[in-house]
Structure formats: C-alpha cells, structure tokens
BALOBA-1460 file (C-alpha; in Angstrom, 3 decimals):
// residues 194
<rec num="1" residu="m" x="-12.724" y="3.921" z="12.974"/>
<rec num="2" residu="s" x="-11.785" y="7.280" z="11.532"/>
<rec num="3" residu="e" x="-9.445" y="7.917" z="8.597"/>
<rec num="4" residu="t" x="-6.494" y="8.992" z="10.707"/>
<rec num="5" residu="p" x="-3.062" y="7.927" z="9.432"/>
<rec num="6" residu="a" x="-0.156" y="7.554" z="11.791"/>
<rec num="7" residu="i" x="3.482" y="6.696" z="11.829"/>
<rec num="8" residu="s" x="4.321" y="5.029" z="15.103"/>
<rec num="9" residu="n" x="6.829" y="6.904" z="17.263"/>
<rec num="10" residu="a" x="8.651" y="10.014" z="16.107"/>
<rec num="11" residu="r" x="11.946" y="9.289" z="14.400"/>
<rec num="12" residu="r" x="15.029" y="11.439" z="14.677"/>
<rec num="13" residu="a" x="16.630" y="10.484" z="11.366"/>
<rec num="14" residu="a" x="15.115" y="9.044" z="8.224"/>
<rec num="15" residu="i" x="15.603" y="5.281" z="7.973"/>
<rec num="16" residu="g" x="17.828" y="4.002" z="5.168"/>
<rec num="17" residu="p" x="19.777" y="3.003" z="3.148"/>
<rec num="18" residu="g" x="17.097" y="0.825" z="1.505"/>
<rec num="19" residu="r" x="14.250" y="2.159" z="-0.592"/>
<rec num="20" residu="l" x="10.533" y="2.205" z="0.065"/>
<rec num="21" residu="v" x="8.292" y="1.938" z="-2.998"/>
<rec num="22" residu="l" x="4.747" y="2.971" z="-2.101"/>
<rec num="23" residu="v" x="1.974" y="1.820" z="-4.420"/>
<rec num="24" residu="v" x="-1.076" y="4.055" z="-4.033"/>
<rec num="25" residu="g" x="-4.307" y="4.729" z="-5.861"/>
<rec num="26" residu="p" x="-8.082" y="4.464" z="-5.695"/>
<rec num="27" residu="s" x="-9.975" y="1.300" z="-4.820"/>
<rec num="28" residu="g" x="-10.342" y="-0.898" z="-7.875"/>
<rec num="29" residu="a" x="-7.255" y="0.446" z="-9.660"/>
<rec num="30" residu="g" x="-5.598" y="-2.976" z="-9.532"/>
<rec num="31" residu="k" x="-2.794" y="-2.219" z="-7.091"/>
<rec num="32" residu="d" x="-2.826" y="-5.667" z="-5.496"/>
<rec num="33" residu="t" x="-2.980" y="-7.394" z="-8.887"/>
<rec num="34" residu="l" x="0.085" y="-5.529" z="-10.142"/>
<rec num="35" residu="i" x="1.925" y="-6.041" z="-6.847"/>
<rec num="36" residu="g" x="1.163" y="-9.782" z="-6.985"/>
<rec num="37" residu="l" x="2.519" y="-10.046" z="-10.515"/>
<rec num="38" residu="a" x="5.596" y="-8.007" z="-9.579"/>
<rec num="39" residu="r" x="6.156" y="-10.216" z="-6.514"/>
<rec num="40" residu="a" x="6.136" y="-13.276" z="-8.804"/>
<rec num="41" residu="g" x="8.506" y="-11.501" z="-11.195"/>
<rec num="42" residu="f" x="10.970" y="-10.792" z="-8.384"/>
<rec num="43" residu="a" x="10.695" y="-14.298" z="-6.869"/>
<rec num="44" residu="g" x="14.123" y="-15.392" z="-5.726"/>
<rec num="45" residu="n" x="15.441" y="-11.822" z="-5.564"/>
<rec num="46" residu="g" x="16.145" y="-11.287" z="-1.876"/>
<rec num="47" residu="n" x="16.777" y="-7.573" z="-2.415"/>
<rec num="48" residu="v" x="13.114" y="-6.817" z="-3.213"/>
<rec num="49" residu="v" x="10.613" y="-7.434" z="-0.404"/>
<rec num="50" residu="f" x="6.801" y="-7.334" z="-0.463"/>
<rec num="51" residu="p" x="5.591" y="-7.188" z="3.162"/>
<rec num="52" residu="r" x="2.108" y="-8.350" z="4.101"/>
<rec num="53" residu="r" x="-0.207" y="-5.645" z="5.407"/>
<rec num="54" residu="v" x="-2.152" y="-6.204" z="8.591"/>
<rec num="55" residu="v" x="-5.852" y="-5.568" z="7.828"/>
<rec num="56" residu="t" x="-9.033" y="-5.732" z="9.921"/>
<rec num="57" residu="r" x="-11.243" y="-7.300" z="7.271"/>
<rec num="58" residu="e" x="-11.492" y="-10.755" z="5.784"/>
<rec num="59" residu="a" x="-8.698" y="-11.831" z="3.491"/>
<rec num="60" residu="s" x="-9.426" y="-12.230" z="-0.208"/>
<rec num="61" residu="a" x="-7.896" y="-13.895" z="-3.235"/>
<rec num="62" residu="f" x="-6.989" y="-10.451" z="-4.591"/>
<rec num="63" residu="e" x="-4.465" y="-9.502" z="-1.918"/>
<rec num="64" residu="d" x="-1.928" y="-11.020" z="0.447"/>
<rec num="65" residu="n" x="-2.844" y="-9.538" z="3.826"/>
<rec num="66" residu="e" x="-2.713" y="-10.736" z="7.406"/>
<rec num="67" residu="q" x="-6.275" y="-10.610" z="8.733"/>
<rec num="68" residu="v" x="-6.736" y="-9.530" z="12.365"/>
<rec num="69" residu="s" x="-9.659" y="-8.438" z="14.501"/>
<rec num="70" residu="f" x="-10.177" y="-4.775" z="15.413"/>
<rec num="71" residu="e" x="-9.190" y="-5.601" z="18.971"/>
<rec num="72" residu="a" x="-5.948" y="-7.349" z="17.932"/>
<rec num="73" residu="f" x="-5.170" y="-4.411" z="15.647"/>
<rec num="74" residu="r" x="-5.692" y="-1.908" z="18.483"/>
<rec num="75" residu="r" x="-3.516" y="-3.949" z="20.853"/>
<rec num="76" residu="a" x="-0.686" y="-4.215" z="18.307"/>
<rec num="77" residu="r" x="-0.932" y="-0.491" z="17.576"/>
<rec num="78" residu="s" x="-0.798" y="0.404" z="21.282"/>
<rec num="79" residu="r" x="2.275" y="-1.838" z="21.739"/>
<rec num="80" residu="g" x="4.044" y="0.044" z="18.929"/>
<rec num="81" residu="e" x="4.219" y="-2.989" z="16.608"/>
<rec num="82" residu="f" x="3.407" y="-0.970" z="13.494"/>
<rec num="83" residu="a" x="5.821" y="1.140" z="11.477"/>
<rec num="84" residu="a" x="2.771" y="2.800" z="9.906"/>
<rec num="85" residu="h" x="-0.979" y="2.443" z="10.274"/>
<rec num="86" residu="w" x="-4.078" y="4.083" z="8.858"/>
<rec num="87" residu="e" x="-7.816" y="3.683" z="8.716"/>
<rec num="88" residu="a" x="-9.983" y="3.762" z="5.617"/>
<rec num="89" residu="h" x="-13.481" y="2.610" z="4.706"/>
<rec num="90" residu="g" x="-14.092" y="1.367" z="8.247"/>
<rec num="91" residu="h" x="-11.025" y="-0.879" z="8.382"/>
<rec num="92" residu="g" x="-7.590" y="-0.636" z="9.983"/>
<rec num="93" residu="y" x="-4.456" y="-1.204" z="7.885"/>
<rec num="94" residu="a" x="-0.810" y="-1.375" z="8.957"/>
<rec num="95" residu="l" x="2.735" y="-2.291" z="8.056"/>
<rec num="96" residu="t" x="4.717" y="-3.945" z="10.839"/>
<rec num="97" residu="r" x="8.063" y="-2.783" z="12.183"/>
<rec num="98" residu="a" x="9.760" y="-5.502" z="10.111"/>
<rec num="99" residu="l" x="9.630" y="-2.841" z="7.380"/>
<rec num="100" residu="d" x="12.251" y="-0.790" z="9.253"/>
<rec num="101" residu="d" x="14.637" y="-3.758" z="9.451"/>
<rec num="102" residu="e" x="14.305" y="-4.466" z="5.722"/>
<rec num="103" residu="i" x="15.056" y="-0.830" z="4.866"/>
<rec num="104" residu="r" x="18.022" y="-0.742" z="7.261"/>
<rec num="105" residu="s" x="19.343" y="-3.887" z="5.527"/>
<rec num="106" residu="g" x="19.406" y="-1.996" z="2.223"/>
<rec num="107" residu="r" x="16.522" y="-3.822" z="0.570"/>
<rec num="108" residu="t" x="13.826" y="-2.341" z="-1.639"/>
<rec num="109" residu="v" x="10.439" y="-2.707" z="0.055"/>
<rec num="110" residu="v" x="7.249" y="-2.496" z="-2.036"/>
<rec num="111" residu="a" x="3.990" y="-1.822" z="-0.187"/>
<rec num="112" residu="n" x="0.391" y="-0.912" z="-0.975"/>
<rec num="113" residu="v" x="-0.514" y="1.986" z="1.319"/>
<rec num="114" residu="s" x="-3.089" y="4.719" z="1.675"/>
<rec num="115" residu="r" x="-2.288" y="8.029" z="0.062"/>
<rec num="116" residu="t" x="-2.981" y="9.569" z="3.479"/>
<rec num="117" residu="v" x="0.310" y="8.233" z="4.900"/>
<rec num="118" residu="v" x="2.621" y="9.158" z="2.011"/>
<rec num="119" residu="e" x="3.767" y="12.470" z="3.479"/>
<rec num="120" residu="a" x="4.638" y="10.911" z="6.853"/>
<rec num="121" residu="l" x="6.420" y="7.980" z="5.191"/>
<rec num="122" residu="r" x="8.471" y="10.380" z="3.057"/>
<rec num="123" residu="r" x="9.684" y="11.961" z="6.320"/>
<rec num="124" residu="a" x="10.322" y="8.630" z="8.066"/>
<rec num="125" residu="y" x="12.384" y="6.925" z="5.337"/>
<rec num="126" residu="a" x="15.433" y="8.213" z="3.482"/>
<rec num="127" residu="e" x="14.408" y="7.095" z="-0.011"/>
<rec num="128" residu="v" x="10.740" y="6.850" z="-0.956"/>
<rec num="129" residu="v" x="9.277" y="6.380" z="-4.436"/>
<rec num="130" residu="v" x="5.505" y="6.778" z="-4.857"/>
<rec num="131" residu="v" x="3.785" y="4.933" z="-7.708"/>
<rec num="132" residu="s" x="0.171" y="5.848" z="-8.401"/>
<rec num="133" residu="v" x="-1.924" y="3.114" z="-10.033"/>
<rec num="134" residu="t" x="-5.135" y="4.442" z="-11.492"/>
<rec num="135" residu="a" x="-7.907" y="3.770" z="-14.008"/>
<rec num="136" residu="p" x="-10.935" y="5.661" z="-15.349"/>
<rec num="137" residu="p" x="-13.941" y="5.865" z="-12.960"/>
<rec num="138" residu="e" x="-16.111" y="3.482" z="-14.986"/>
<rec num="139" residu="i" x="-13.413" y="0.789" z="-14.827"/>
<rec num="140" residu="l" x="-12.899" y="1.341" z="-11.097"/>
<rec num="141" residu="s" x="-16.640" y="0.929" z="-10.555"/>
<rec num="142" residu="q" x="-16.769" y="-2.280" z="-12.625"/>
<rec num="143" residu="r" x="-13.815" y="-3.777" z="-10.763"/>
<rec num="144" residu="l" x="-15.266" y="-2.954" z="-7.341"/>
<rec num="145" residu="a" x="-18.628" y="-4.446" z="-8.314"/>
<rec num="146" residu="a" x="-16.900" y="-7.612" z="-9.585"/>
<rec num="147" residu="r" x="-15.194" y="-8.106" z="-6.211"/>
<rec num="148" residu="a" x="-18.573" y="-8.535" z="-4.499"/>
<rec num="149" residu="r" x="-16.826" y="-8.131" z="-1.146"/>
<rec num="150" residu="g" x="-19.425" y="-7.063" z="1.420"/>
<rec num="151" residu="s" x="-16.889" y="-5.529" z="3.776"/>
<rec num="152" residu="d" x="-15.891" y="-3.003" z="1.104"/>
<rec num="153" residu="g" x="-18.941" y="-0.895" z="1.860"/>
<rec num="154" residu="q" x="-20.641" y="1.273" z="-0.714"/>
<rec num="155" residu="i" x="-18.882" y="1.478" z="-4.072"/>
<rec num="156" residu="e" x="-19.902" y="5.126" z="-4.400"/>
<rec num="157" residu="g" x="-18.169" y="5.958" z="-1.121"/>
<rec num="158" residu="r" x="-14.950" y="4.289" z="-2.196"/>
<rec num="159" residu="l" x="-15.001" y="6.054" z="-5.562"/>
<rec num="160" residu="s" x="-15.752" y="9.491" z="-4.096"/>
<rec num="161" residu="r" x="-12.898" y="9.384" z="-1.546"/>
<rec num="162" residu="t" x="-10.457" y="12.234" z="-2.043"/>
<rec num="163" residu="v" x="-6.943" y="12.694" z="-0.704"/>
<rec num="164" residu="d" x="-4.668" y="15.729" z="-0.619"/>
<rec num="165" residu="a" x="-3.021" y="15.399" z="-4.041"/>
<rec num="166" residu="v" x="-0.042" y="17.565" z="-3.074"/>
<rec num="167" residu="a" x="0.941" y="15.440" z="-0.070"/>
<rec num="168" residu="a" x="0.551" y="12.191" z="-2.029"/>
<rec num="169" residu="k" x="2.155" y="13.438" z="-5.260"/>
<rec num="170" residu="p" x="3.432" y="10.391" z="-7.170"/>
<rec num="171" residu="d" x="6.844" y="9.966" z="-8.734"/>
<rec num="172" residu="a" x="5.341" y="7.669" z="-11.392"/>
<rec num="173" residu="v" x="1.828" y="6.910" z="-12.663"/>
<rec num="174" residu="i" x="0.549" y="3.648" z="-14.148"/>
<rec num="175" residu="t" x="-2.833" y="3.815" z="-15.864"/>
<rec num="176" residu="n" x="-3.918" y="0.218" z="-15.359"/>
<rec num="177" residu="v" x="-6.210" y="-0.372" z="-18.327"/>
<rec num="178" residu="g" x="-5.755" y="-3.416" z="-20.517"/>
<rec num="179" residu="d" x="-3.105" y="-6.075" z="-20.026"/>
<rec num="180" residu="a" x="-2.173" y="-6.437" z="-16.341"/>
<rec num="181" residu="e" x="1.073" y="-8.241" z="-17.259"/>
<rec num="182" residu="h" x="2.191" y="-5.200" z="-19.262"/>
<rec num="183" residu="h" x="1.452" y="-2.839" z="-16.385"/>
<rec num="184" residu="a" x="3.147" y="-5.188" z="-13.910"/>
<rec num="185" residu="c" x="6.267" y="-4.943" z="-16.072"/>
<rec num="186" residu="e" x="5.985" y="-1.157" z="-15.808"/>
<rec num="187" residu="l" x="5.844" y="-1.479" z="-12.020"/>
<rec num="188" residu="m" x="8.823" y="-3.857" z="-12.032"/>
<rec num="189" residu="r" x="10.874" y="-1.374" z="-14.093"/>
<rec num="190" residu="i" x="10.056" y="1.372" z="-11.573"/>
<rec num="191" residu="i" x="10.975" y="-0.909" z="-8.657"/>
<rec num="192" residu="s" x="14.256" y="-1.871" z="-10.328"/>
<rec num="193" residu="s" x="15.207" y="1.714" z="-11.067"/>
<rec num="194" residu="a" x="13.970" y="3.120" z="-7.765"/>
C-alpha cells in the first residue's frame, strides 16, 4: 500500500459545529499513551469522544484500534464507510463516518491521525485543532524498540519518515518526555479549551 491519504467524498461545506482534535506526531512519541490517559480522564463526559481507528495490523496493548484485514479495509473504503483514510508503513488506517455524526452533534472528537491527512481534515471540518506529540529521536528509537511489534517494520524507516510541515502545522506541541500523566493533563487542557 502506498502512503496516499484520502478524505472520502468531496464535501460542500465544512462539518460542524463540533470540534475535531487531531493528535499527530512521529512513531514512538507516545500519542496513544496520552490519548488513553486523556480518555480515562474524560470518562463519563459524553461531550468528548475518542473514536477507534480501523487498522490493518494486529491490535496491541498500546492502542485501541479495530483490527481488519487488508481486504476488509479495501471493501469498507470502496463502500465509502470511512470519513478519512490513509496508508503508512505498509498498513491502512481509517476513521469511520461515525466521526461526522459526532461532530454534527456538537461533540469534541479526539483522534490519532497521520500528519498527511491534516490539511484535508482542516478543509472537511469547521473547527480543527492539531496537537503534535513529539520526543527526541533517541527516545523515539528506544520506545519503538521496546514495542517489539514485528508489523512495525524497520525502526529506521519509521524514524526517517518526513511529512510536509506546513500542511500539518500544529496548533499546540507536547514534548512527551518524562511523566506521561503530566503530559496527558496537558492534552486534556488543550481538548477542554479547543
């Protein structure tokens, strides 16, 4: 699979009034860890939603994804079931159309996405906040090695991936080094003020 992002079906008007908080950053930055802690922090708050991504690789303890085969992913994509989809590191990723309904209902939706789809998502939704989670290269490398997830491919390839920084320009940056709980609180403050 190539690294081609897509937003399914052209939209005439940006979807709102809810907000879309996009969490982006390099592999190993700790995006899923911070999102998991934020999800727990917002438990019981029906106005903040954390949708599950559809992913074509095995699930792991580090993230809450819906695992599907490549074929199931392709079928769902061709039926227009995804609000957004992209490919990276040999895997397909997507957010389902349920995202649109949550945004139309006025909720804040928090999702881990590829930086390659930020520009298209900014056009598709009325209010988008981009949060970049990052860490120094040596920490990213250590975290990726600790995962020991064979489907991740070569660590060097994941670390050397570049994305157009202008298109994916963040509204906030979290340097995730040290206490994850502290950085999750940072993310929660951004979500609350988004």
